[in-house]
C-alpha positions in Angstrom: 120.1 123.1 -64.3 122.8 122.4 -61.6 123.5 120.3 -58.8 121.7 123.1 -56.8 118.9 120.6 -55.5 121.5 118.3 -54.0 122.5 121.3 -51.8 118.8 122.5 -51.5 117.8 118.9 -50.4 119.7 119.3 -47.0 117.9 122.8 -46.5 114.3 121.2 -47.6 114.5 118.1 -45.4 113.6 120.5 -42.6 110.1 121.5 -44.1 109.6 119.1 -46.9 110.9 115.5 -47.9 113.1 116.2 -51.0 114.7 113.5 -53.2 117.3 113.3 -55.9 116.2 111.0 -58.3 119.2 110.8 -60.5 122.5 112.7 -61.5 123.3 113.4 -65.0 124.9 115.2 -67.9 123.5 118.0 -69.9 123.2 116.8 -73.6 121.7 118.2 -76.7 122.0 118.0 -80.2 125.3 119.0 -82.0 125.5 122.8 -82.5 126.0 122.5 -86.4 123.0 120.3 -87.0 119.8 121.9 -88.4 117.7 118.7 -87.0 117.4 116.7 -84.0 115.8 117.8 -80.5 115.7 121.5 -79.7 115.8 120.9 -75.8 118.8 120.2 -73.4 118.1 116.7 -71.7 119.5 115.7 -68.6 120.9 112.3 -69.1 121.4 109.9 -65.9 124.9 108.9 -65.2 124.0 105.3 -65.2 121.7 104.5 -68.3 119.7 101.4 -68.9 119.3 100.1 -72.6 116.5 98.1 -74.2 117.5 96.5 -77.6 120.9 98.4 -79.1 122.7 98.0 -82.4 126.5 98.3 -82.1 127.7 101.1 -84.3 126.1 104.4 -85.5 124.1 104.5 -88.9 121.4 104.7 -90.8 119.1 107.6 -90.0 119.5 108.5 -86.4 119.4 111.8 -84.1 122.4 111.9 -82.2 123.0 113.4 -78.4 126.5 115.3 -77.6 127.6 116.5 -74.4 126.7 119.9 -73.5 129.6 122.4 -72.4 129.8 126.0 -71.4 131.2 128.2 -74.0 131.7 131.5 -71.3 135.1 132.8 -71.8 134.5 136.5 -70.7 131.9 136.7 -68.1 133.5 136.9 -64.8 131.2 134.7 -62.7 130.9 131.8 -64.9 134.5 132.3 -66.8 135.8 129.4 -65.1 133.4 127.0 -66.8 134.5 127.7 -70.2 134.4 124.5 -72.2 133.6 122.3 -69.2 130.7 119.7 -69.5 127.5 120.7 -67.8 126.3 118.4 -64.8 122.4 118.3 -63.9 120.4 116.6 -61.3 116.7 115.6 -61.4 115.0 116.1 -58.0 111.6 115.9 -56.7 110.0 118.2 -53.6 107.1 116.6 -52.2 104.4 119.2 -51.1 105.1 121.2 -54.3 103.3 120.7 -57.3 104.1 123.6 -59.7 107.4 124.6 -61.1 107.8 127.9 -63.0 111.0 129.3 -64.7 111.0 132.9 -64.8 113.4 134.6 -67.0 114.7 138.4 -66.6 113.6 138.0 -62.7 115.7 137.1 -59.9 113.1 136.5 -57.2 109.9 134.5 -57.3 106.3 135.9 -56.6 105.3 136.3 -53.2 103.9 132.8 -51.5 106.2 131.0 -54.1 109.6 129.5 -53.1 113.0 130.0 -54.9 114.6 126.9 -55.7 117.7 129.0 -57.3 118.4 132.0 -59.6 120.9 132.4 -61.9 121.5 133.3 -65.6 119.5 132.3 -68.9 121.5 130.2 -71.3 120.6 128.7 -74.7 122.4 128.1 -77.9 124.0 131.0 -79.7 122.2 132.7 -82.6 124.9 132.3 -84.7 124.8 128.6 -85.0 122.3 126.5 -87.1 120.9 124.5 -84.0 117.9 126.1 -81.8 117.8 124.9 -78.2 115.4 125.9 -75.3 116.1 128.6 -72.9 117.4 127.2 -69.5 118.0 128.8 -66.0 121.5 128.0 -65.1 122.2 128.4 -61.0 124.5 131.5 -60.3 126.6 128.8 -58.6 127.1 126.8 -61.4 129.3 123.7 -61.3 131.5 121.7 -64.0 131.3 118.4 -64.5 134.7 116.9 -62.5 137.6 116.1 -65.1 136.4 117.9 -68.0 138.1 120.9 -69.6 138.3 119.8 -73.3 136.9 121.8 -76.2 134.8 118.8 -78.0 132.2 121.5 -79.5 129.2 119.2 -79.1 125.8 121.0 -77.7 127.0 124.3 -76.6 125.3 126.5 -73.9 125.9 130.4 -74.1 124.6 133.1 -71.9 121.5 135.2 -73.2 121.8 138.8 -73.7 118.8 141.4 -74.0 118.4 143.4 -77.1 116.5 146.7 -77.4 115.2 149.0 -80.1 113.9 148.0 -83.4 112.8 144.3 -83.2 114.2 144.2 -79.8 112.7 144.4 -76.1 111.8 147.5 -74.8 114.6 149.6 -73.8 114.1 150.7 -70.4 113.5 148.3 -68.4 115.7 146.1 -70.6 119.3 147.2 -71.3 121.2 146.4 -74.7 123.7 143.8 -73.9 122.9 143.0 -70.1 122.9 139.1 -69.5 119.5 138.1 -68.3 119.1 136.6 -65.0 116.6 133.8 -64.4 115.1 132.2 -61.2 113.3 128.8 -60.9 110.2 129.0 -58.3 107.9 126.2 -56.9 104.7 126.4 -54.8 
């Protein structure tokens, strides 16, 4: 979930027609809430309303801006407390998209759209989210660096041993890679 497909669009134009459908901001339920949606959303920067009631009230589900929570992992530490931008793209000529956790390369005959690090909510919070692959060249939304603690994104590490992943090939505490592939 990054602006990588914008950069990728320039490359793909040589082979395929690539279109950025919209730019947005990653959002999700508040990290302290036990209800609401369990996945991150890429909300467009220019929303459209149907019918809306002014103010908040009643029984509702609420969305919050997602921010990076990475203060001690050098490739991403500069992103800590920044909002997470996103874009939604379409590449013609490819019909299948697959995110592979714990891999940095795609199967043969597949095209790597980007690779990076697996992220989700932390296990210390009440709210669960989906696992997403964040580009290794992750970006922050310009003008944001405020700790608002809405929907939060953390790196995912492997565990091994009892109730964990199999030790060797997995290493306890290593941040997990990921890759997004298309065919």
